[in-house]
C-alpha positions as CSV (number, residue, x, y, z in Angstrom):
1,P,17.3,62.5,33.7
2,A,16.6,58.8,33.6
3,P,13.2,57.7,32.1
4,S,10.6,56.6,34.5
5,A,10.1,52.9,35.2
6,G,6.5,53.0,33.8
7,R,7.5,54.1,30.3
8,G,10.7,52.0,29.9
9,C,13.5,52.7,27.4
10,P,12.4,53.7,23.9
11,W,15.3,51.7,22.3
12,R,14.4,48.6,24.3
13,R,10.8,48.7,23.2
14,S,11.9,49.1,19.5
15,R,14.2,46.1,19.8
16,V,11.4,44.0,21.2
17,R,9.1,45.0,18.4
18,F,11.8,44.3,15.8
19,L,12.5,40.8,17.3
20,A,8.8,40.0,17.4
21,A,8.3,41.1,13.8
22,L,11.4,39.0,12.8
23,L,10.1,35.9,14.5
24,L,6.6,36.4,13.0
25,G,8.1,36.7,9.6
26,L,10.3,33.6,10.0
27,F,7.3,31.6,11.3
28,S,5.2,32.7,8.3
29,L,8.0,31.8,6.0
30,A,8.3,28.4,7.6
31,L,4.6,27.8,7.2
32,A,4.6,29.0,3.5
33,A,7.7,27.0,2.6
34,P,6.0,23.6,2.1
35,E,3.2,25.2,0.1
36,E,5.6,27.1,-2.1
37,A,7.8,24.0,-2.7
38,A,4.7,22.0,-3.5
39,R,3.4,24.7,-5.9
40,E,6.8,24.7,-7.7
41,A,6.8,20.9,-8.0
42,V,3.3,20.8,-9.4
43,A,4.1,23.5,-12.0
44,R,7.2,21.5,-13.1
45,W,5.2,18.3,-13.1
46,L,2.5,19.8,-15.3
47,R,5.2,21.0,-17.7
48,G,6.5,17.5,-18.0
49,E,9.8,18.2,-16.4
50,L,9.6,15.5,-13.7
51,S,7.9,12.6,-15.5
52,P,9.4,10.4,-18.1
53,S,6.8,9.1,-20.6
54,L,5.9,5.4,-20.7
55,E,7.4,5.3,-24.2
56,E,10.7,6.5,-22.8
57,V,10.7,3.8,-20.1
58,L,9.9,1.1,-22.6
59,R,12.6,2.2,-25.1
60,A,15.3,2.9,-22.5
61,P,18.5,0.8,-22.7
62,P,18.8,-1.8,-19.9
63,E,21.2,0.3,-17.8
64,E,18.8,3.2,-17.9
65,A,15.5,1.4,-17.5
66,P,15.5,1.0,-13.7
67,R,16.1,4.7,-13.1
68,L,13.4,5.8,-15.5
69,L,10.9,3.2,-14.2
70,E,11.5,4.4,-10.6
71,R,11.1,8.0,-11.8
72,F,7.9,7.1,-13.6
73,A,6.6,5.5,-10.4
74,L,7.4,8.5,-8.3
75,F,6.1,11.1,-10.8
76,P,3.4,9.4,-13.0
77,P,2.5,11.7,-15.9
78,P,-0.5,14.0,-15.3
79,P,-3.8,13.0,-17.0
80,D,-4.7,14.9,-20.1
81,G,-6.6,18.1,-19.5
82,L,-5.7,18.2,-15.8
83,T,-6.3,21.6,-14.2
84,V,-5.0,22.3,-10.7
85,N,-6.1,25.0,-8.2
86,L,-2.7,26.0,-6.8
87,E,-4.3,28.7,-4.5
88,S,-6.1,26.2,-2.2
89,P,-3.4,23.9,-0.7
90,E,-4.1,21.6,2.2
91,V,-1.0,20.7,4.3
92,E,-1.0,17.5,6.3
93,G,2.4,16.5,7.6
94,N,4.8,16.1,4.7
95,R,1.9,16.1,2.2
96,V,0.4,19.0,0.3
97,S,-2.7,18.5,-1.8
98,F,-4.3,20.7,-4.3
99,P,-7.9,20.4,-5.8
100,A,-7.6,19.2,-9.3
101,A,-9.8,17.9,-12.2
102,P,-9.2,16.4,-15.6
103,G,-12.4,17.4,-17.3
104,E,-15.4,16.5,-15.2
105,E,-13.6,14.0,-12.9
106,V,-12.8,15.5,-9.5
107,G,-9.7,14.7,-7.4
108,E,-6.5,16.1,-6.0
109,V,-2.9,16.4,-6.8
110,V,-0.7,15.2,-3.9
111,V,2.9,16.3,-3.4
112,V,5.0,14.4,-0.9
113,L,7.8,16.4,0.4
114,E,11.1,15.2,1.9
115,G,13.7,17.6,3.1
116,G,11.9,20.5,1.5
117,E,11.9,18.8,-1.9
118,A,9.2,16.9,-3.8
119,R,9.7,13.1,-3.5
120,R,6.4,12.2,-5.2
121,V,3.7,14.0,-7.2
122,Y,0.6,12.2,-8.4
123,F,-3.1,12.7,-9.2
124,R,-5.6,10.9,-7.0
125,P,-9.2,10.7,-8.3
126,E,-12.0,11.2,-5.7
127,G,-13.2,7.9,-4.3
128,L,-9.9,6.0,-5.1
129,G,-8.6,6.2,-1.6
130,V,-9.5,4.3,1.5
131,P,-13.0,5.3,2.8
132,A,-12.7,8.0,5.4
133,Y,-14.8,6.1,7.9
134,L,-12.3,3.2,8.0
135,L,-9.7,5.6,9.4
136,T,-11.7,6.5,12.5
137,P,-11.0,4.9,16.0
138,L,-14.6,3.7,16.0
139,A,-14.0,1.7,12.8
140,G,-10.9,0.2,14.3
141,F,-12.6,-0.8,17.5
142,G,-15.5,-2.2,15.5
143,F,-13.1,-4.4,13.4
144,F,-11.5,-5.6,16.7
145,L,-15.0,-6.7,18.0
146,L,-15.9,-8.3,14.7
147,S,-12.7,-10.3,14.7
148,L,-13.3,-11.5,18.3
149,F,-16.9,-12.4,17.4
150,W,-15.7,-14.4,14.3
151,V,-13.2,-16.3,16.4
152,F,-15.9,-16.9,19.1
153,L,-18.2,-18.4,16.4
154,L,-15.4,-20.7,15.2
155,L,-15.0,-22.1,18.7
156,R,-18.6,-23.1,19.2
157,P,-21.2,-24.9,17.1
158,S,-22.3,-22.4,14.4
159,P,-22.6,-22.2,10.6
160,F,-19.2,-20.4,10.6
161,R,-17.5,-23.4,12.3
162,A,-19.4,-25.8,10.0
163,W,-18.1,-23.9,6.9
164,L,-14.6,-24.0,8.3
165,L,-14.8,-27.8,8.8
166,E,-16.2,-28.2,5.3
167,A,-13.5,-26.1,3.8
168,W,-10.7,-28.2,5.5
169,A,-12.5,-31.4,4.3
170,L,-12.4,-30.0,0.8
171,V,-8.7,-29.3,1.0
172,R,-8.1,-32.9,2.3
173,S,-10.2,-34.5,-0.4
174,Q,-8.5,-32.5,-3.2
175,R,-5.0,-32.7,-1.7
176,G,-3.3,-33.2,-5.0
177,L,-4.9,-30.1,-6.6
178,Y,-4.2,-28.1,-3.4
179,L,-0.5,-29.1,-3.4
180,F,-0.1,-28.3,-7.1
181,T,-1.6,-24.8,-6.5
182,N,0.8,-24.2,-3.6
183,L,3.9,-25.5,-5.4
184,F,3.1,-23.6,-8.6
185,L,2.4,-20.1,-7.0
186,Y,4.9,-20.2,-4.2
187,G,7.4,-21.5,-6.8
188,L,6.8,-18.4,-9.0
189,F,7.2,-16.2,-5.9
190,A,10.6,-17.9,-5.2
191,L,11.6,-17.6,-8.8
192,G,10.9,-13.8,-8.8
193,S,12.8,-13.5,-5.5
194,L,15.9,-15.2,-7.0
195,L,15.8,-13.1,-10.1
196,A,15.9,-10.0,-8.0
197,Y,19.4,-10.9,-6.9
198,A,20.5,-10.7,-10.5
199,M,18.6,-7.5,-11.2
200,P,18.5,-5.5,-7.9
201,E,18.1,-2.1,-9.5
202,L,15.1,-3.1,-11.6
203,A,13.6,-5.0,-8.7
204,R,13.9,-1.9,-6.5
205,A,12.2,0.2,-9.2
206,V,9.3,-2.3,-9.3
207,Q,9.1,-2.1,-5.5
208,V,8.8,1.7,-5.7
209,L,6.1,1.3,-8.4
210,F,4.0,-1.0,-6.2
211,G,4.6,1.1,-3.1
212,G,3.6,4.2,-5.0
213,A,0.3,2.6,-6.0
214,L,-0.4,1.8,-2.4
215,E,0.4,5.3,-1.3
216,A,-1.8,6.8,-4.0
217,I,-4.8,4.9,-2.8
218,G,-4.2,6.3,0.8
219,L,-3.1,3.2,2.7
220,Q,-0.3,5.1,4.2
221,E,-2.8,7.3,6.1
222,A,-3.8,4.4,8.2
223,V,-0.3,3.7,9.6
224,G,-0.4,6.6,12.2
225,K,-3.9,5.6,13.4
226,G,-2.8,2.6,15.5
227,V,-3.0,-1.1,15.2
228,L,-6.8,-1.5,15.3
229,V,-7.4,1.0,12.5
230,L,-4.5,-0.3,10.4
231,A,-5.6,-3.9,10.8
232,G,-9.1,-3.0,9.6
233,V,-7.8,-1.1,6.6
234,I,-5.4,-3.8,5.6
235,F,-8.2,-6.5,5.8
236,H,-10.6,-4.2,3.9
237,W,-8.1,-3.7,1.0
238,N,-6.9,-7.3,0.8
239,F,-10.4,-8.8,1.0
240,S,-12.1,-6.4,-1.4
241,Q,-9.4,-5.9,-4.0
242,G,-7.3,-9.1,-3.6
243,L,-9.6,-11.9,-2.5
244,F,-12.9,-10.8,-4.1
245,L,-12.2,-8.5,-7.1
246,T,-9.1,-10.2,-8.4
247,G,-9.7,-13.6,-6.8
248,L,-13.3,-14.8,-6.6
249,L,-14.6,-13.0,-9.7
250,P,-12.1,-14.4,-12.2
251,A,-12.3,-17.8,-10.4
252,L,-16.0,-17.9,-11.4
253,L,-14.8,-18.3,-15.0
254,L,-13.8,-21.9,-14.4
255,G,-10.6,-21.1,-12.5
256,V,-8.2,-20.5,-15.4
257,P,-8.2,-16.7,-15.4
258,V,-7.5,-16.5,-11.6
259,L,-4.6,-19.0,-12.0
260,L,-3.0,-16.9,-14.8
261,L,-3.6,-13.6,-12.9
262,N,-2.0,-15.0,-9.7
263,A,0.9,-16.5,-11.6
264,L,1.8,-13.0,-12.8
265,R,1.1,-11.5,-9.3
266,Y,3.2,-14.0,-7.4
267,F,6.2,-13.6,-9.7
268,A,6.0,-9.8,-9.4
269,F,5.5,-10.0,-5.6
270,G,8.6,-12.2,-5.3
271,F,10.6,-9.8,-7.5
272,A,9.6,-6.7,-5.5
273,L,9.7,-8.3,-2.0
274,S,12.8,-10.4,-2.4
275,P,15.3,-10.7,0.5
276,A,17.7,-9.2,-2.0
277,L,15.9,-5.9,-1.3
278,L,14.4,-6.3,2.2
279,G,17.4,-7.9,3.8
280,S,16.8,-8.9,7.4
281,A,13.4,-7.2,7.3
282,F,12.2,-10.1,5.1
283,L,12.1,-12.3,8.2
284,F,9.7,-9.9,10.0
285,H,7.5,-9.8,6.9
286,L,7.6,-13.5,6.1
287,P,4.6,-14.5,8.2
288,T,2.5,-11.8,6.5
289,L,3.6,-13.1,3.1
290,L,2.8,-16.7,4.0
291,L,-0.7,-15.8,5.3
292,E,-1.7,-13.4,2.6
293,L,-0.4,-15.4,-0.2
294,Q,-2.0,-18.6,1.2
295,A,-5.4,-16.7,1.1
296,Y,-5.0,-16.0,-2.7
297,I,-3.7,-19.6,-3.2
298,L,-6.9,-20.9,-1.6
299,V,-9.3,-18.9,-3.9
300,T,-7.2,-20.1,-6.9
301,F,-7.5,-23.6,-5.6
302,G,-11.3,-23.1,-5.3
303,G,-11.4,-22.0,-9.0
304,L,-9.6,-25.1,-10.0
305,V,-12.0,-27.2,-8.0
306,L,-14.8,-25.5,-9.9
307,L,-13.1,-26.4,-13.2
308,A,-12.4,-30.0,-12.1
309,R,-16.0,-30.6,-11.0
310,V,-17.5,-29.1,-14.1
311,A,-15.1,-31.2,-16.3
312,G,-16.0,-34.3,-14.2
313,G,-19.7,-33.9,-14.8
314,Q,-20.6,-32.9,-11.3
315,G,-22.0,-29.6,-12.5
316,Y,-21.3,-25.9,-12.0
317,R,-23.3,-25.6,-8.8
318,E,-21.3,-28.3,-7.0
319,G,-18.1,-26.7,-8.2
320,L,-19.3,-23.3,-7.0
321,K,-19.9,-24.7,-3.6
322,G,-16.2,-25.7,-3.4
323,L,-15.0,-22.3,-4.6
324,L,-17.1,-20.5,-2.0
325,L,-15.7,-22.7,0.8
326,A,-12.2,-22.0,-0.4
327,F,-13.0,-18.3,-0.5
328,Y,-14.3,-18.4,3.1
329,L,-11.1,-20.2,4.3
330,G,-9.0,-17.6,2.4
331,A,-10.9,-14.8,4.3
332,L,-9.9,-16.3,7.6
333,F,-6.2,-16.3,6.5
334,L,-6.5,-12.7,5.5
335,L,-8.0,-11.9,9.0
336,A,-5.0,-13.4,10.7
337,A,-2.6,-11.7,8.2
338,A,-4.2,-8.3,8.8
339,W,-3.7,-8.5,12.6
340,Y,-0.1,-9.7,12.3
341,E,0.8,-7.2,9.6
342,A,-0.6,-4.3,11.6
343,W,1.4,-5.4,14.6
344,E,4.5,-5.9,12.5
345,V,4.3,-2.4,10.9
346,V,3.6,-0.5,14.2
347,F,5.9,-2.4,16.6
348,L,8.5,-4.1,14.4
349,L,9.2,-2.3,11.1
350,C,8.7,1.3,12.3
351,G,11.1,0.9,15.3
352,W,13.5,-1.3,13.5
353,R,13.8,0.9,10.4
354,S,14.5,3.9,12.5
355,W,18.1,2.7,12.8
356,A,18.5,-0.1,10.3
357,R,19.7,0.4,6.8
358,G,19.1,-1.5,3.7
359,P,21.4,-3.7,1.6
360,G,24.7,-2.0,0.8
361,G,24.2,0.6,3.5
362,R,21.4,2.4,1.6
363,P,18.5,3.8,3.6
364,W,15.3,1.7,3.3
365,P,13.1,2.8,0.4
366,S,10.5,5.3,1.2
367,S,7.8,3.4,-0.6
368,S,7.2,-0.3,-0.9
369,P,4.4,-2.8,-1.0
370,A,5.2,-3.9,2.4
371,K,3.0,-1.1,3.8
372,G,5.7,0.0,6.2
373,C,5.8,3.1,8.5
374,P,5.8,6.8,8.2
375,P,7.3,8.7,6.6
376,G,8.6,5.8,4.6
377,F,5.5,3.6,4.5
378,G,7.5,0.6,3.4
């Protein structure tokens, strides 16, 4: 006799249970796959199988040096005494992080996966990344309001407008020194860009090295947060690390240290951001380069004004006033650069690089200092 409709066929119920168990197993395997791949990569990284040593890079023959330098950038050697808790992974997109500590210092080991394989493994100390509050929508909206308020103050009588006019007057009065600073630093950038045409593989390795440093501090996390958050994070980083820490502070030592530091910086930037590597994307990124580099040129110029006034007998205080005016003008250039770069990354580079390819038909590099778009942040 046929089974009743209420009970159904036993074989059909068994098949449904089997399919459900199979799907559950496959789903669990898919969830575990990134974690297992990351664990394996960390284990190999700790054993030294992924990272060349700095000594190997420096002693490598010219034909091997670019490949080893790129490998060193993607898999920097682990700090001495590093211990990693492989049992507590945190998965966020294509990144898997594990709590880690070299001695008493706390941080995390981050594994970046691509196609199921580790593309990067690095240790990030706690506090090195972008402050978490800057990645919130509230912070992005706050930066937008701050930018509008700053522009508003520049358009009406206010101390902010007065400082701007004083800064431009300083540039006009020291036109020769200002032109020298521009020609010297932009010239080094151009020289580095030209050299990249002769050494494209080494330039690409340096580009990956710079991009890896930006990724390690967490700038990539801001890309998916929208233009407002990204602009705020870019301005925070460029102002605090570029204009203040490596600009104003060394400029206080009579200008020479900041001139030497930026000479090296501009040559390296030109080498890593050359049209030889970026191709047509260089045109998109050119306004960002001009604005950001001009900000650092201004603080360098301010340091040289300090030197000239001290040497001319006007005193350190008078020279410091010129440096601070140049620093203020540089901050305005960084503000404009941050908004353009955020718009460039979200609306130009991310869409454009979804189909464009790099020089020679290669895909665009997955990391570069240009602060591009996910998953390639470059």
